[in-house]
mmCIF file of the C-alpha atoms, coordinates in Angstrom:
data_MODEL
# 
_entry.id   MODEL 
# 
loop_
_atom_site.group_PDB 
_atom_site.id 
_atom_site.type_symbol 
_atom_site.label_atom_id 
_atom_site.label_alt_id 
_atom_site.label_comp_id 
_atom_site.label_asym_id 
_atom_site.label_entity_id 
_atom_site.label_seq_id 
_atom_site.pdbx_PDB_ins_code 
_atom_site.Cartn_x 
_atom_site.Cartn_y 
_atom_site.Cartn_z 
_atom_site.occupancy 
_atom_site.B_iso_or_equiv 
_atom_site.pdbx_formal_charge 
_atom_site.auth_seq_id 
_atom_site.auth_comp_id 
_atom_site.auth_asym_id 
_atom_site.auth_atom_id 
_atom_site.pdbx_PDB_model_num 
ATOM 1   C CA . MET A 1 1   ? -84.218 52.332  28.796 1.00 0.00 ? 1   MET A CA 1 
ATOM 2   C CA . MET A 1 2   ? -82.732 54.658  26.146 1.00 0.00 ? 2   MET A CA 1 
ATOM 3   C CA . ILE A 1 3   ? -80.534 56.262  28.807 1.00 0.00 ? 3   ILE A CA 1 
ATOM 4   C CA . VAL A 1 4   ? -79.290 52.594  29.908 1.00 0.00 ? 4   VAL A CA 1 
ATOM 5   C CA . MET A 1 5   ? -78.503 51.925  26.026 1.00 0.00 ? 5   MET A CA 1 
ATOM 6   C CA . SER A 1 6   ? -76.557 55.171  25.310 1.00 0.00 ? 6   SER A CA 1 
ATOM 7   C CA . PHE A 1 7   ? -74.519 54.770  28.754 1.00 0.00 ? 7   PHE A CA 1 
ATOM 8   C CA . LEU A 1 8   ? -73.441 51.441  27.509 1.00 0.00 ? 8   LEU A CA 1 
ATOM 9   C CA . TYR A 1 9   ? -72.733 52.843  24.194 1.00 0.00 ? 9   TYR A CA 1 
ATOM 10  C CA . ILE A 1 10  ? -70.703 55.608  25.659 1.00 0.00 ? 10  ILE A CA 1 
ATOM 11  C CA . ALA A 1 11  ? -68.962 53.256  28.040 1.00 0.00 ? 11  ALA A CA 1 
ATOM 12  C CA . ASN A 1 12  ? -68.290 50.792  25.043 1.00 0.00 ? 12  ASN A CA 1 
ATOM 13  C CA . LEU A 1 13  ? -69.731 47.823  26.881 1.00 0.00 ? 13  LEU A CA 1 
ATOM 14  C CA . ASN A 1 14  ? -71.700 45.070  25.463 1.00 0.00 ? 14  ASN A CA 1 
ATOM 15  C CA . PRO A 1 15  ? -74.321 42.647  27.262 1.00 0.00 ? 15  PRO A CA 1 
ATOM 16  C CA . ILE A 1 16  ? -72.104 39.853  27.032 1.00 0.00 ? 16  ILE A CA 1 
ATOM 17  C CA . ASP A 1 17  ? -69.236 41.656  28.716 1.00 0.00 ? 17  ASP A CA 1 
ATOM 18  C CA . ILE A 1 18  ? -71.618 42.554  31.273 1.00 0.00 ? 18  ILE A CA 1 
ATOM 19  C CA . SER A 1 19  ? -73.163 39.212  31.743 1.00 0.00 ? 19  SER A CA 1 
ATOM 20  C CA . VAL A 1 20  ? -69.468 37.547  32.113 1.00 0.00 ? 20  VAL A CA 1 
ATOM 21  C CA . PHE A 1 21  ? -68.571 40.654  34.795 1.00 0.00 ? 21  PHE A CA 1 
ATOM 22  C CA . LEU A 1 22  ? -71.781 39.788  36.520 1.00 0.00 ? 22  LEU A CA 1 
ATOM 23  C CA . GLY A 1 23  ? -71.377 36.364  36.577 1.00 0.00 ? 23  GLY A CA 1 
ATOM 24  C CA . SER A 1 24  ? -67.991 36.355  37.801 1.00 0.00 ? 24  SER A CA 1 
ATOM 25  C CA . ARG A 1 25  ? -68.697 38.391  40.731 1.00 0.00 ? 25  ARG A CA 1 
ATOM 26  C CA . ILE A 1 26  ? -71.751 36.290  41.694 1.00 0.00 ? 26  ILE A CA 1 
ATOM 27  C CA . GLY A 1 27  ? -69.682 33.346  41.400 1.00 0.00 ? 27  GLY A CA 1 
ATOM 28  C CA . SER A 1 28  ? -66.991 34.600  43.712 1.00 0.00 ? 28  SER A CA 1 
ATOM 29  C CA . ALA A 1 29  ? -69.861 35.862  46.274 1.00 0.00 ? 29  ALA A CA 1 
ATOM 30  C CA . VAL A 1 30  ? -71.013 32.036  46.326 1.00 0.00 ? 30  VAL A CA 1 
ATOM 31  C CA . GLY A 1 31  ? -68.683 29.999  48.467 1.00 0.00 ? 31  GLY A CA 1 
ATOM 32  C CA . LEU A 1 32  ? -68.720 26.270  48.968 1.00 0.00 ? 32  LEU A CA 1 
ATOM 33  C CA . ASN A 1 33  ? -67.258 24.404  51.832 1.00 0.00 ? 33  ASN A CA 1 
ATOM 34  C CA . VAL A 1 34  ? -67.608 20.651  52.040 1.00 0.00 ? 34  VAL A CA 1 
ATOM 35  C CA . SER A 1 35  ? -66.352 18.300  54.870 1.00 0.00 ? 35  SER A CA 1 
ATOM 36  C CA . VAL A 1 36  ? -66.465 14.967  55.828 1.00 0.00 ? 36  VAL A CA 1 
ATOM 37  C CA . PRO A 1 37  ? -67.347 14.400  59.349 1.00 0.00 ? 37  PRO A CA 1 
ATOM 38  C CA . GLU A 1 38  ? -64.151 12.842  61.121 1.00 0.00 ? 38  GLU A CA 1 
ATOM 39  C CA . ASN A 1 39  ? -63.846 9.234   61.389 1.00 0.00 ? 39  ASN A CA 1 
ATOM 40  C CA . PRO A 1 40  ? -60.740 7.002   62.281 1.00 0.00 ? 40  PRO A CA 1 
ATOM 41  C CA . PHE A 1 41  ? -60.115 6.614   58.465 1.00 0.00 ? 41  PHE A CA 1 
ATOM 42  C CA . ASN A 1 42  ? -59.530 10.561  58.082 1.00 0.00 ? 42  ASN A CA 1 
ATOM 43  C CA . LYS A 1 43  ? -57.835 10.951  61.187 1.00 0.00 ? 43  LYS A CA 1 
ATOM 44  C CA . LEU A 1 44  ? -55.374 8.259   60.505 1.00 0.00 ? 44  LEU A CA 1 
ATOM 45  C CA . ALA A 1 45  ? -54.771 9.737   57.027 1.00 0.00 ? 45  ALA A CA 1 
ATOM 46  C CA . MET A 1 46  ? -54.233 13.162  58.082 1.00 0.00 ? 46  MET A CA 1 
ATOM 47  C CA . GLN A 1 47  ? -51.746 11.719  61.074 1.00 0.00 ? 47  GLN A CA 1 
ATOM 48  C CA . LEU A 1 48  ? -49.993 9.811   58.438 1.00 0.00 ? 48  LEU A CA 1 
ATOM 49  C CA . GLU A 1 49  ? -49.517 12.852  56.368 1.00 0.00 ? 49  GLU A CA 1 
ATOM 50  C CA . GLU A 1 50  ? -48.368 14.977  58.992 1.00 0.00 ? 50  GLU A CA 1 
ATOM 51  C CA . LYS A 1 51  ? -45.803 12.283  60.162 1.00 0.00 ? 51  LYS A CA 1 
ATOM 52  C CA . GLU A 1 52  ? -44.471 11.917  56.727 1.00 0.00 ? 52  GLU A CA 1 
ATOM 53  C CA . GLU A 1 53  ? -43.883 15.540  56.300 1.00 0.00 ? 53  GLU A CA 1 
ATOM 54  C CA . ARG A 1 54  ? -42.158 15.638  59.707 1.00 0.00 ? 54  ARG A CA 1 
ATOM 55  C CA . LEU A 1 55  ? -40.040 12.854  58.103 1.00 0.00 ? 55  LEU A CA 1 
ATOM 56  C CA . ASN A 1 56  ? -39.215 14.552  55.119 1.00 0.00 ? 56  ASN A CA 1 
ATOM 57  C CA . GLU A 1 57  ? -38.084 17.437  57.050 1.00 0.00 ? 57  GLU A CA 1 
ATOM 58  C CA . ARG A 1 58  ? -35.915 15.424  59.483 1.00 0.00 ? 58  ARG A CA 1 
ATOM 59  C CA . GLU A 1 59  ? -34.334 13.809  56.205 1.00 0.00 ? 59  GLU A CA 1 
ATOM 60  C CA . LYS A 1 60  ? -33.774 17.118  54.606 1.00 0.00 ? 60  LYS A CA 1 
ATOM 61  C CA . ASN A 1 61  ? -31.934 18.434  57.888 1.00 0.00 ? 61  ASN A CA 1 
ATOM 62  C CA . LEU A 1 62  ? -29.674 15.221  57.641 1.00 0.00 ? 62  LEU A CA 1 
ATOM 63  C CA . ASP A 1 63  ? -28.819 15.637  54.476 1.00 0.00 ? 63  ASP A CA 1 
ATOM 64  C CA . ASP A 1 64  ? -27.950 19.510  55.270 1.00 0.00 ? 64  ASP A CA 1 
ATOM 65  C CA . ARG A 1 65  ? -25.866 18.285  58.379 1.00 0.00 ? 65  ARG A CA 1 
ATOM 66  C CA . ALA A 1 66  ? -24.425 15.552  56.449 1.00 0.00 ? 66  ALA A CA 1 
ATOM 67  C CA . GLU A 1 67  ? -23.169 18.016  53.542 1.00 0.00 ? 67  GLU A CA 1 
ATOM 68  C CA . ALA A 1 68  ? -21.957 20.464  56.078 1.00 0.00 ? 68  ALA A CA 1 
ATOM 69  C CA . LEU A 1 69  ? -19.917 17.750  57.636 1.00 0.00 ? 69  LEU A CA 1 
ATOM 70  C CA . GLY A 1 70  ? -18.537 16.624  54.307 1.00 0.00 ? 70  GLY A CA 1 
ATOM 71  C CA . VAL A 1 71  ? -19.744 12.890  55.112 1.00 0.00 ? 71  VAL A CA 1 
ATOM 72  C CA . GLY A 1 72  ? -20.059 12.231  51.425 1.00 0.00 ? 72  GLY A CA 1 
ATOM 73  C CA . ASP A 1 73  ? -16.769 13.481  50.124 1.00 0.00 ? 73  ASP A CA 1 
ATOM 74  C CA . ASN A 1 74  ? -14.824 10.212  51.154 1.00 0.00 ? 74  ASN A CA 1 
ATOM 75  C CA . ILE A 1 75  ? -16.558 7.505   50.056 1.00 0.00 ? 75  ILE A CA 1 
ATOM 76  C CA . GLY A 1 76  ? -14.323 6.411   47.283 1.00 0.00 ? 76  GLY A CA 1 
ATOM 77  C CA . LEU A 1 77  ? -11.215 6.314   49.889 1.00 0.00 ? 77  LEU A CA 1 
ATOM 78  C CA . TRP A 1 78  ? -13.681 4.205   52.045 1.00 0.00 ? 78  TRP A CA 1 
ATOM 79  C CA . LEU A 1 79  ? -14.613 1.939   49.204 1.00 0.00 ? 79  LEU A CA 1 
ATOM 80  C CA . MET A 1 80  ? -10.955 1.363   48.298 1.00 0.00 ? 80  MET A CA 1 
ATOM 81  C CA . ILE A 1 81  ? -9.700  0.375   51.633 1.00 0.00 ? 81  ILE A CA 1 
ATOM 82  C CA . ILE A 1 82  ? -12.702 -2.212  51.935 1.00 0.00 ? 82  ILE A CA 1 
ATOM 83  C CA . ALA A 1 83  ? -11.443 -3.341  48.809 1.00 0.00 ? 83  ALA A CA 1 
ATOM 84  C CA . PHE A 1 84  ? -8.192  -3.887  49.884 1.00 0.00 ? 84  PHE A CA 1 
ATOM 85  C CA . GLY A 1 85  ? -9.410  -5.378  53.102 1.00 0.00 ? 85  GLY A CA 1 
ATOM 86  C CA . ILE A 1 86  ? -11.265 -8.200  51.425 1.00 0.00 ? 86  ILE A CA 1 
ATOM 87  C CA . GLY A 1 87  ? -8.461  -8.839  48.978 1.00 0.00 ? 87  GLY A CA 1 
ATOM 88  C CA . ALA A 1 88  ? -5.912  -9.202  51.537 1.00 0.00 ? 88  ALA A CA 1 
ATOM 89  C CA . LEU A 1 89  ? -8.455  -11.536 53.472 1.00 0.00 ? 89  LEU A CA 1 
ATOM 90  C CA . PHE A 1 90  ? -8.711  -13.601 50.085 1.00 0.00 ? 90  PHE A CA 1 
ATOM 91  C CA . VAL A 1 91  ? -5.238  -13.865 50.046 1.00 0.00 ? 91  VAL A CA 1 
ATOM 92  C CA . LEU A 1 92  ? -4.758  -15.225 53.798 1.00 0.00 ? 92  LEU A CA 1 
ATOM 93  C CA . LEU A 1 93  ? -7.509  -17.479 52.750 1.00 0.00 ? 93  LEU A CA 1 
ATOM 94  C CA . LEU A 1 94  ? -5.619  -19.030 50.000 1.00 0.00 ? 94  LEU A CA 1 
ATOM 95  C CA . LEU A 1 95  ? -2.540  -19.004 51.953 1.00 0.00 ? 95  LEU A CA 1 
ATOM 96  C CA . ASN A 1 96  ? -4.151  -20.938 54.578 1.00 0.00 ? 96  ASN A CA 1 
ATOM 97  C CA . PHE A 1 97  ? -5.362  -23.629 52.010 1.00 0.00 ? 97  PHE A CA 1 
ATOM 98  C CA . TYR A 1 98  ? -1.906  -23.686 50.694 1.00 0.00 ? 98  TYR A CA 1 
ATOM 99  C CA . LEU A 1 99  ? -0.132  -24.422 53.943 1.00 0.00 ? 99  LEU A CA 1 
ATOM 100 C CA . ASP A 1 100 ? -2.949  -26.991 55.002 1.00 0.00 ? 100 ASP A CA 1 
ATOM 101 C CA . ILE A 1 101 ? -2.478  -29.061 51.540 1.00 0.00 ? 101 ILE A CA 1 
ATOM 102 C CA . ARG A 1 102 ? 1.565   -28.776 52.236 1.00 0.00 ? 102 ARG A CA 1 
ATOM 103 C CA . GLN A 1 103 ? 1.163   -30.119 55.778 1.00 0.00 ? 103 GLN A CA 1 
ATOM 104 C CA . ARG A 1 104 ? -0.957  -33.100 54.701 1.00 0.00 ? 104 ARG A CA 1 
ATOM 105 C CA . ARG A 1 105 ? 1.329   -33.887 52.008 1.00 0.00 ? 105 ARG A CA 1 
ATOM 106 C CA . PHE A 1 106 ? 4.464   -33.632 54.497 1.00 0.00 ? 106 PHE A CA 1 
ATOM 107 C CA . LYS A 1 107 ? 2.644   -35.809 57.031 1.00 0.00 ? 107 LYS A CA 1 
ATOM 108 C CA . LYS A 1 108 ? 2.060   -38.580 54.258 1.00 0.00 ? 108 LYS A CA 1 
ATOM 109 C CA . LYS A 1 109 ? 6.103   -38.530 53.404 1.00 0.00 ? 109 LYS A CA 1 
ATOM 110 C CA . GLN A 1 110 ? 7.131   -39.237 56.988 1.00 0.00 ? 110 GLN A CA 1 
ATOM 111 C CA . PRO A 1 111 ? 7.462   -42.646 57.953 1.00 0.00 ? 111 PRO A CA 1 
ATOM 112 C CA . GLU A 1 112 ? 5.087   -44.332 60.694 1.00 0.00 ? 112 GLU A CA 1 
ATOM 113 C CA . ASP A 1 113 ? 8.023   -44.762 63.555 1.00 0.00 ? 113 ASP A CA 1 
ATOM 114 C CA . VAL A 1 114 ? 9.193   -40.989 63.184 1.00 0.00 ? 114 VAL A CA 1 
ATOM 115 C CA . LYS A 1 115 ? 5.141   -39.732 63.902 1.00 0.00 ? 115 LYS A CA 1 
ATOM 116 C CA . ASN A 1 116 ? 5.342   -41.732 67.238 1.00 0.00 ? 116 ASN A CA 1 
# 
């Protein structure tokens, strides 16, 4: 016992350090493996996670392709073209209403014998 005590004193170790070291070594030696038997819910969940990972990877690939092609660079131009087209259609619609009203007024002012 005296030899062990002198060795610990020379090695500058105390019993607490030794117990922590031994506990960590024993704890790392003990492994725990838990698994749930396969059932339809587990299998579906795993398939869903795999599919989600594949979809995320595809989405990333599509984003990379779009960035490489420069698809998102012309969004402002396309919005201006669409806005101009909508404005032009609105002007044509107003012009149609105006011409319809003008035509009705013109027909009301004509005498009956001229119509036939």
